[in-house]
Biopython code that builds the backbone (N, CA, C, O; Angstrom):
import numpy as np
from Bio.PDB.StructureBuilder import StructureBuilder

atoms = [
    (1, "MET", "N", (0.579, -1.295, -0.107)),
    (1, "MET", "CA", (-0.126, -0.227, -0.122)),
    (1, "MET", "C", (0.818, 1.193, -0.019)),
    (1, "MET", "O", (0.544, 2.140, -0.756)),
    (2, "VAL", "N", (1.829, 1.262, 0.846)),
    (2, "VAL", "CA", (2.778, 2.676, 0.893)),
    (2, "VAL", "C", (3.386, 2.600, -0.239)),
    (2, "VAL", "O", (3.548, 3.718, -0.728)),
    (3, "LYS", "N", (4.000, 1.317, -1.189)),
    (3, "LYS", "CA", (4.891, 1.561, -1.923)),
    (3, "LYS", "C", (4.091, 2.254, -3.284)),
    (3, "LYS", "O", (4.613, 3.081, -4.032)),
    (4, "ARG", "N", (2.797, 1.752, -3.408)),
    (4, "ARG", "CA", (2.037, 2.084, -4.447)),
    (4, "ARG", "C", (1.310, 3.397, -4.231)),
    (4, "ARG", "O", (0.559, 3.839, -5.101)),
    (5, "ALA", "N", (1.555, 4.131, -2.897)),
    (5, "ALA", "CA", (1.174, 5.538, -2.975)),
    (5, "ALA", "C", (2.329, 6.255, -3.274)),
    (5, "ALA", "O", (2.229, 7.363, -3.801)),
    (6, "ILE", "N", (3.802, 5.595, -2.911)),
    (6, "ILE", "CA", (4.969, 6.476, -3.431)),
    (6, "ILE", "C", (5.063, 6.403, -4.996)),
    (6, "ILE", "O", (5.676, 7.293, -5.585)),
    (7, "SER", "N", (4.552, 5.503, -5.603)),
    (7, "SER", "CA", (4.648, 5.195, -7.144)),
    (7, "SER", "C", (3.752, 6.005, -7.616)),
    (7, "SER", "O", (3.969, 6.352, -8.777)),
    (8, "HIS", "N", (2.691, 6.488, -7.059)),
    (8, "HIS", "CA", (1.563, 7.374, -7.778)),
    (8, "HIS", "C", (1.835, 8.708, -7.198)),
    (8, "HIS", "O", (1.121, 9.654, -7.531)),
    (9, "LEU", "N", (2.850, 8.873, -6.321)),
    (9, "LEU", "CA", (3.039, 10.315, -6.188)),
    (9, "LEU", "C", (4.306, 10.887, -6.654)),
    (9, "LEU", "O", (4.506, 12.091, -6.491)),
    (10, "ILE", "N", (5.202, 10.121, -7.233)),
    (10, "ILE", "CA", (6.245, 10.114, -8.419)),
    (10, "ILE", "C", (5.880, 10.438, -9.642)),
    (10, "ILE", "O", (6.401, 11.315, -10.331)),
    (11, "LYS", "N", (4.506, 9.375, -10.091)),
    (11, "LYS", "CA", (3.859, 9.593, -11.111)),
    (11, "LYS", "C", (3.345, 11.041, -11.298)),
    (11, "LYS", "O", (3.689, 11.827, -12.181)),
    (12, "THR", "N", (2.557, 11.221, -10.414)),
    (12, "THR", "CA", (1.750, 12.328, -10.629)),
    (12, "THR", "C", (2.429, 13.891, -10.312)),
    (12, "THR", "O", (1.913, 14.969, -10.608)),
    (13, "ALA", "N", (3.637, 13.684, -9.675)),
    (13, "ALA", "CA", (4.699, 14.856, -9.728)),
    (13, "ALA", "C", (4.987, 15.009, -10.855)),
    (13, "ALA", "O", (4.680, 16.083, -11.374)),
    (14, "HIS", "N", (5.649, 14.038, -11.607)),
    (14, "HIS", "CA", (6.563, 14.273, -12.978)),
    (14, "HIS", "C", (5.403, 14.574, -13.750)),
    (14, "HIS", "O", (5.794, 15.371, -14.602)),
    (15, "GLN", "N", (3.980, 14.327, -13.934)),
    (15, "GLN", "CA", (3.166, 14.687, -14.891)),
    (15, "GLN", "C", (2.973, 16.333, -14.520)),
    (15, "GLN", "O", (2.684, 17.085, -15.451)),
    (16, "ASP", "N", (3.110, 16.799, -13.369)),
    (16, "ASP", "CA", (3.210, 18.309, -13.495)),
    (16, "ASP", "C", (4.506, 18.943, -13.350)),
    (16, "ASP", "O", (4.615, 19.955, -12.658)),
    (17, "ASN", "N", (5.421, 18.465, -13.903)),
    (17, "ASN", "CA", (6.985, 18.818, -14.126)),
    (17, "ASN", "C", (7.427, 19.166, -13.054)),
    (17, "ASN", "O", (8.112, 20.186, -12.977)),
    (18, "LYS", "N", (7.132, 18.376, -11.929)),
    (18, "LYS", "CA", (7.646, 18.666, -10.461)),
    (18, "LYS", "C", (8.799, 17.540, -10.145)),
    (18, "LYS", "O", (8.690, 16.378, -10.538)),
    (19, "THR", "N", (9.916, 18.026, -9.386)),
    (19, "THR", "CA", (10.886, 16.788, -9.139)),
    (19, "THR", "C", (10.503, 16.446, -7.821)),
    (19, "THR", "O", (9.898, 17.251, -7.113)),
    (20, "VAL", "N", (10.966, 14.734, -7.245)),
    (20, "VAL", "CA", (10.557, 14.133, -6.242)),
    (20, "VAL", "C", (11.821, 14.020, -5.973)),
    (20, "VAL", "O", (12.741, 13.916, -6.785)),
    (21, "SER", "N", (11.900, 14.050, -4.260)),
    (21, "SER", "CA", (13.029, 13.700, -3.628)),
    (21, "SER", "C", (12.575, 12.959, -2.308)),
    (21, "SER", "O", (11.403, 12.925, -1.933)),
    (22, "ILE", "N", (13.849, 12.250, -1.512)),
    (22, "ILE", "CA", (13.142, 11.587, -0.329)),
    (22, "ILE", "C", (14.725, 11.840, 0.223)),
    (22, "ILE", "O", (15.788, 11.850, -0.398)),
    (23, "CYS", "N", (14.365, 12.073, 1.906)),
    (23, "CYS", "CA", (15.466, 12.401, 2.645)),
    (23, "CYS", "C", (15.290, 11.335, 3.612)),
    (23, "CYS", "O", (14.171, 10.880, 3.852)),
    (24, "GLY", "N", (16.478, 10.863, 4.251)),
    (24, "GLY", "CA", (16.713, 9.828, 5.263)),
    (24, "GLY", "C", (17.417, 8.866, 4.985)),
    (24, "GLY", "O", (17.768, 8.702, 3.817)),
    (25, "GLN", "N", (17.853, 7.866, 6.123)),
    (25, "GLN", "CA", (18.405, 6.862, 6.066)),
    (25, "GLN", "C", (18.180, 5.419, 5.298)),
    (25, "GLN", "O", (18.950, 4.494, 5.041)),
    (26, "ALA", "N", (16.594, 5.673, 5.017)),
    (26, "ALA", "CA", (16.103, 4.289, 4.683)),
    (26, "ALA", "C", (16.442, 3.782, 3.223)),
    (26, "ALA", "O", (16.461, 2.594, 2.899)),
    (27, "PRO", "N", (16.696, 4.804, 2.426)),
    (27, "PRO", "CA", (17.314, 4.092, 0.842)),
    (27, "PRO", "C", (18.680, 3.725, 1.038)),
    (27, "PRO", "O", (19.090, 2.808, 0.326)),
    (28, "SER", "N", (19.580, 4.315, 1.960)),
    (28, "SER", "CA", (20.598, 3.560, 2.225)),
    (28, "SER", "C", (20.866, 2.425, 3.298)),
    (28, "SER", "O", (21.833, 1.677, 3.159)),
    (29, "GLU", "N", (19.951, 2.300, 4.428)),
    (29, "GLU", "CA", (19.958, 1.249, 4.950)),
    (29, "GLU", "C", (19.388, -0.182, 4.183)),
    (29, "GLU", "O", (19.817, -1.327, 4.324)),
    (30, "TYR", "N", (18.340, 0.278, 3.382)),
    (30, "TYR", "CA", (17.586, -1.023, 2.716)),
    (30, "TYR", "C", (17.558, -0.690, 1.176)),
    (30, "TYR", "O", (16.716, 0.073, 0.701)),
    (31, "PRO", "N", (18.703, -1.419, 0.298)),
    (31, "PRO", "CA", (19.167, -1.040, -0.767)),
    (31, "PRO", "C", (17.665, -1.355, -1.895)),
    (31, "PRO", "O", (17.359, -0.798, -2.949)),
    (32, "GLU", "N", (17.001, -2.424, -1.157)),
    (32, "GLU", "CA", (15.787, -2.595, -1.946)),
    (32, "GLU", "C", (14.684, -1.634, -2.378)),
    (32, "GLU", "O", (14.025, -1.649, -3.417)),
    (33, "LEU", "N", (14.623, -0.610, -1.116)),
    (33, "LEU", "CA", (13.951, 0.685, -1.263)),
    (33, "LEU", "C", (14.560, 1.584, -2.388)),
    (33, "LEU", "O", (13.942, 2.030, -3.355)),
    (34, "ALA", "N", (15.729, 1.750, -2.127)),
    (34, "ALA", "CA", (16.369, 2.700, -3.458)),
    (34, "ALA", "C", (16.041, 2.195, -4.778)),
    (34, "ALA", "O", (15.606, 2.777, -5.772)),
    (35, "SER", "N", (16.376, 0.859, -4.547)),
    (35, "SER", "CA", (15.925, 0.174, -6.169)),
    (35, "SER", "C", (14.562, 0.510, -6.518)),
    (35, "SER", "O", (14.395, 0.949, -7.656)),
    (36, "PHE", "N", (13.642, 0.400, -5.828)),
    (36, "PHE", "CA", (12.225, 0.693, -5.939)),
    (36, "PHE", "C", (11.927, 1.795, -6.523)),
    (36, "PHE", "O", (11.361, 1.935, -7.607)),
    (37, "LEU", "N", (12.517, 3.027, -5.411)),
    (37, "LEU", "CA", (12.637, 4.535, -5.812)),
    (37, "LEU", "C", (12.667, 4.659, -7.506)),
    (37, "LEU", "O", (11.832, 5.101, -8.295)),
    (38, "ILE", "N", (14.149, 4.005, -7.720)),
    (38, "ILE", "CA", (14.797, 4.246, -8.761)),
    (38, "ILE", "C", (14.017, 3.942, -9.867)),
    (38, "ILE", "O", (13.857, 4.710, -10.816)),
    (39, "GLN", "N", (13.427, 2.601, -9.741)),
    (39, "GLN", "CA", (12.491, 1.850, -10.818)),
    (39, "GLN", "C", (11.294, 2.897, -11.011)),
    (39, "GLN", "O", (10.682, 2.902, -12.078)),
    (40, "GLN", "N", (10.923, 3.879, -9.872)),
    (40, "GLN", "CA", (9.814, 4.304, -10.028)),
    (40, "GLN", "C", (9.807, 5.939, -10.651)),
    (40, "GLN", "O", (8.810, 6.623, -10.881)),
    (41, "GLY", "N", (11.267, 6.319, -10.841)),
    (41, "GLY", "CA", (11.866, 7.386, -11.315)),
    (41, "GLY", "C", (11.833, 8.774, -10.588)),
    (41, "GLY", "O", (11.603, 9.902, -11.025)),
    (42, "ILE", "N", (12.245, 8.161, -8.902)),
    (42, "ILE", "CA", (12.658, 9.359, -8.042)),
    (42, "ILE", "C", (13.867, 9.941, -8.580)),
    (42, "ILE", "O", (14.770, 9.335, -9.157)),
    (43, "ASP", "N", (13.768, 11.584, -8.252)),
    (43, "ASP", "CA", (14.979, 12.472, -8.951)),
    (43, "ASP", "C", (15.896, 12.442, -8.069)),
    (43, "ASP", "O", (17.040, 12.336, -8.512)),
    (44, "TYR", "N", (15.738, 12.515, -6.691)),
    (44, "TYR", "CA", (16.892, 12.927, -5.803)),
    (44, "TYR", "C", (16.782, 11.860, -4.648)),
    (44, "TYR", "O", (15.668, 11.638, -4.173)),
    (45, "ILE", "N", (17.953, 11.153, -4.148)),
    (45, "ILE", "CA", (17.483, 10.587, -2.579)),
    (45, "ILE", "C", (18.760, 11.241, -1.975)),
    (45, "ILE", "O", (19.800, 11.504, -2.579)),
    (46, "SER", "N", (18.466, 11.457, -0.616)),
    (46, "SER", "CA", (19.205, 12.408, 0.236)),
    (46, "SER", "C", (19.383, 11.519, 1.249)),
    (46, "SER", "O", (18.429, 11.044, 1.864)),
    (47, "VAL", "N", (20.726, 11.202, 1.520)),
    (47, "VAL", "CA", (21.194, 10.638, 2.693)),
    (47, "VAL", "C", (22.375, 11.037, 3.513)),
    (47, "VAL", "O", (23.293, 11.679, 3.005)),
    (48, "ASN", "N", (22.381, 10.658, 4.830)),
    (48, "ASN", "CA", (23.736, 11.065, 5.964)),
    (48, "ASN", "C", (24.997, 10.827, 5.121)),
    (48, "ASN", "O", (25.206, 9.903, 4.334)),
    (49, "PRO", "N", (25.761, 11.815, 5.440)),
    (49, "PRO", "CA", (27.502, 11.833, 4.778)),
    (49, "PRO", "C", (28.111, 10.342, 4.997)),
    (49, "PRO", "O", (28.962, 9.868, 4.246)),
    (50, "ASP", "N", (27.652, 9.768, 5.946)),
    (50, "ASP", "CA", (28.467, 8.336, 5.980)),
    (50, "ASP", "C", (28.124, 7.640, 5.065)),
    (50, "ASP", "O", (28.973, 6.848, 4.658)),
    (51, "MET", "N", (26.769, 7.653, 4.386)),
    (51, "MET", "CA", (26.344, 6.497, 3.747)),
    (51, "MET", "C", (26.381, 7.203, 2.095)),
    (51, "MET", "O", (25.928, 6.524, 1.174)),
    (52, "VAL", "N", (26.897, 8.465, 1.842)),
    (52, "VAL", "CA", (27.044, 8.891, 0.317)),
    (52, "VAL", "C", (27.839, 7.767, -0.634)),
    (52, "VAL", "O", (27.350, 7.462, -1.722)),
    (53, "LYS", "N", (28.912, 7.252, -0.235)),
    (53, "LYS", "CA", (29.625, 6.476, -1.228)),
    (53, "LYS", "C", (29.047, 5.366, -1.564)),
    (53, "LYS", "O", (29.104, 4.969, -2.728)),
    (54, "GLU", "N", (28.329, 4.615, -0.498)),
    (54, "GLU", "CA", (27.879, 3.349, -0.624)),
    (54, "GLU", "C", (26.515, 3.314, -1.542)),
    (54, "GLU", "O", (26.281, 2.484, -2.420)),
    (55, "THR", "N", (25.571, 4.527, -1.092)),
    (55, "THR", "CA", (24.520, 4.762, -1.619)),
    (55, "THR", "C", (24.884, 5.073, -3.258)),
    (55, "THR", "O", (24.334, 4.374, -4.109)),
    (56, "LYS", "N", (25.721, 6.025, -3.619)),
    (56, "LYS", "CA", (25.892, 6.177, -4.796)),
    (56, "LYS", "C", (26.342, 5.054, -5.742)),
    (56, "LYS", "O", (26.140, 5.017, -6.956)),
    (57, "GLN", "N", (26.931, 4.220, -5.056)),
    (57, "GLN", "CA", (27.278, 2.770, -5.869)),
    (57, "GLN", "C", (26.285, 2.020, -6.037)),
    (57, "GLN", "O", (26.178, 1.311, -7.038)),
    (58, "ASN", "N", (25.401, 2.057, -5.081)),
    (58, "ASN", "CA", (24.339, 1.061, -5.441)),
    (58, "ASN", "C", (23.342, 1.870, -6.234)),
    (58, "ASN", "O", (22.547, 1.160, -6.850)),
    (59, "VAL", "N", (23.179, 3.155, -6.377)),
    (59, "VAL", "CA", (22.385, 3.666, -7.445)),
    (59, "VAL", "C", (22.836, 3.711, -8.610)),
    (59, "VAL", "O", (22.051, 3.890, -9.542)),
    (60, "ALA", "N", (24.433, 3.534, -8.873)),
    (60, "ALA", "CA", (24.671, 3.535, -10.107)),
    (60, "ALA", "C", (24.482, 2.208, -10.888)),
    (60, "ALA", "O", (24.258, 2.126, -12.095)),
    (61, "ARG", "N", (24.627, 1.020, -9.870)),
    (61, "ARG", "CA", (24.493, -0.221, -10.051)),
    (61, "ARG", "C", (23.225, -0.438, -10.805)),
    (61, "ARG", "O", (23.180, -0.809, -11.978)),
    (62, "ILE", "N", (22.229, -0.188, -10.069)),
    (62, "ILE", "CA", (20.597, 0.009, -10.343)),
    (62, "ILE", "C", (20.540, 0.678, -11.881)),
    (62, "ILE", "O", (19.894, 0.162, -12.793)),
    (63, "GLU", "N", (21.337, 1.933, -12.023)),
    (63, "GLU", "CA", (20.867, 2.557, -13.032)),
    (63, "GLU", "C", (21.394, 2.161, -14.101)),
    (63, "GLU", "O", (20.764, 2.388, -15.134)),
    (64, "GLN", "N", (22.761, 1.419, -14.200)),
    (64, "GLN", "CA", (23.142, 0.885, -15.122)),
    (64, "GLN", "C", (22.383, -0.435, -15.735)),
    (64, "GLN", "O", (22.392, -0.684, -16.940)),
    (65, "ARG", "N", (21.724, -1.251, -14.752)),
    (65, "ARG", "CA", (20.944, -2.429, -15.103)),
    (65, "ARG", "C", (19.641, -1.983, -16.016)),
    (65, "ARG", "O", (19.310, -2.351, -17.143)),
    (66, "ILE", "N", (19.012, -1.022, -15.070)),
    (66, "ILE", "CA", (18.161, -0.301, -16.176)),
    (66, "ILE", "C", (18.210, -0.186, -17.651)),
    (66, "ILE", "O", (17.412, -0.638, -18.472)),
    (67, "ILE", "N", (19.678, 0.747, -17.904)),
    (67, "ILE", "CA", (19.921, 1.399, -19.125)),
    (67, "ILE", "C", (20.272, -0.143, -19.811)),
    (67, "ILE", "O", (19.738, -0.419, -20.885)),
    (68, "LEU", "N", (20.980, -0.909, -19.302)),
    (68, "LEU", "CA", (21.080, -1.970, -20.138)),
    (68, "LEU", "C", (20.321, -3.117, -20.331)),
    (68, "LEU", "O", (20.659, -4.056, -21.052)),
    (69, "ASP", "N", (19.208, -3.036, -19.632)),
    (69, "ASP", "CA", (17.873, -3.760, -19.930)),
    (69, "ASP", "C", (17.049, -3.000, -21.100)),
    (69, "ASP", "O", (16.600, -3.642, -22.050)),
    (70, "ASN", "N", (16.908, -1.881, -21.008)),
    (70, "ASN", "CA", (16.364, -1.045, -21.818)),
    (70, "ASN", "C", (17.020, -1.189, -23.221)),
    (70, "ASN", "O", (16.334, -1.442, -24.212)),
    (71, "ALA", "N", (18.497, -1.003, -23.282)),
    (71, "ALA", "CA", (19.177, -1.421, -24.562)),
    (71, "ALA", "C", (19.172, -2.432, -25.255)),
    (71, "ALA", "O", (19.502, -2.421, -26.441)),
    (72, "THR", "N", (18.712, -3.694, -24.479)),
    (72, "THR", "CA", (18.675, -5.020, -25.032)),
    (72, "THR", "C", (17.450, -5.164, -25.412)),
    (72, "THR", "O", (17.246, -5.999, -26.293)),
    (73, "GLY", "N", (16.418, -4.477, -24.918)),
    (73, "GLY", "CA", (14.818, -4.793, -25.005)),
    (73, "GLY", "C", (14.484, -5.517, -24.063)),
    (73, "GLY", "O", (13.344, -5.952, -24.221)),
    (74, "LYS", "N", (15.007, -5.871, -23.072)),
    (74, "LYS", "CA", (14.172, -6.501, -21.753)),
    (74, "LYS", "C", (13.270, -5.435, -20.998)),
    (74, "LYS", "O", (12.223, -5.808, -20.467)),
    (75, "GLY", "N", (13.651, -4.183, -20.953)),
    (75, "GLY", "CA", (12.644, -3.349, -20.427)),
    (75, "GLY", "C", (13.070, -3.321, -18.815)),
    (75, "GLY", "O", (14.030, -3.920, -18.330)),
    (76, "ARG", "N", (12.285, -2.623, -18.229)),
    (76, "ARG", "CA", (12.485, -2.506, -16.605)),
    (76, "ARG", "C", (11.712, -3.821, -15.826)),
    (76, "ARG", "O", (10.524, -3.986, -15.546)),
    (77, "GLN", "N", (12.665, -4.505, -15.648)),
    (77, "GLN", "CA", (12.552, -5.837, -14.966)),
    (77, "GLN", "C", (12.903, -5.549, -13.230)),
    (77, "GLN", "O", (13.642, -4.629, -12.879)),
    (78, "ALA", "N", (12.337, -6.357, -12.396)),
    (78, "ALA", "CA", (12.659, -6.435, -11.180)),
    (78, "ALA", "C", (13.794, -6.458, -10.546)),
    (78, "ALA", "O", (14.321, -7.531, -10.249)),
    (79, "VAL", "N", (14.437, -5.066, -10.189)),
    (79, "VAL", "CA", (15.880, -5.220, -9.868)),
    (79, "VAL", "C", (16.212, -6.172, -9.147)),
    (79, "VAL", "O", (17.125, -6.905, -9.526)),
    (80, "GLU", "N", (15.601, -6.389, -8.009)),
    (80, "GLU", "CA", (15.763, -7.662, -7.003)),
    (80, "GLU", "C", (15.989, -8.626, -7.491)),
    (80, "GLU", "O", (16.498, -9.474, -6.758)),
    (81, "SER", "N", (15.812, -8.889, -8.519)),
    (81, "SER", "CA", (16.051, -10.746, -9.107)),
    (81, "SER", "C", (17.359, -10.567, -9.851)),
    (81, "SER", "O", (17.768, -11.582, -10.415)),
    (82, "TYR", "N", (18.256, -9.228, -9.985)),
    (82, "TYR", "CA", (19.295, -9.644, -10.813)),
    (82, "TYR", "C", (20.408, -10.027, -9.476)),
    (82, "TYR", "O", (20.204, -9.836, -8.278)),
    (83, "ALA", "N", (21.619, -10.621, -10.129)),
    (83, "ALA", "CA", (22.754, -11.191, -9.503)),
    (83, "ALA", "C", (23.731, -10.172, -9.991)),
    (83, "ALA", "O", (24.120, -10.034, -11.150)),
    (84, "TRP", "N", (24.125, -9.373, -8.779)),
    (84, "TRP", "CA", (25.140, -8.380, -8.979)),
    (84, "TRP", "C", (26.465, -9.140, -8.890)),
    (84, "TRP", "O", (27.531, -8.539, -9.025)),
]
sb = StructureBuilder()
sb.init_structure("model")
sb.init_model(0)
sb.init_chain("A")
sb.init_seg("    ")
for serial, (resi, resn, name, xyz) in enumerate(atoms, 1):
    if name == "N":
        sb.init_residue(resn, " ", resi, " ")
    sb.init_atom(name, np.array(xyz, "f"), 0.0, 1.0, " ", f" {name:<3s}", serial, name[0])
structure = sb.get_structure()
């Protein structure tokens, strides 16, 4: 239910040409949440300074996988199913 609400919020904001960001430790402590947010099109993720490097690396991996899948015609599949 919460994920559905977040997804709806991101989609609606983008339709109105608004950016969407989230602050807090959750995306860095729970990589699956960061993955979900990226798949939904979140624009910015803000985390505490001690988690910036790790979170940037995680986001880069997820975005690379999405780009690769789009280039190969696989589309946006569930990132959780990928073997890194």
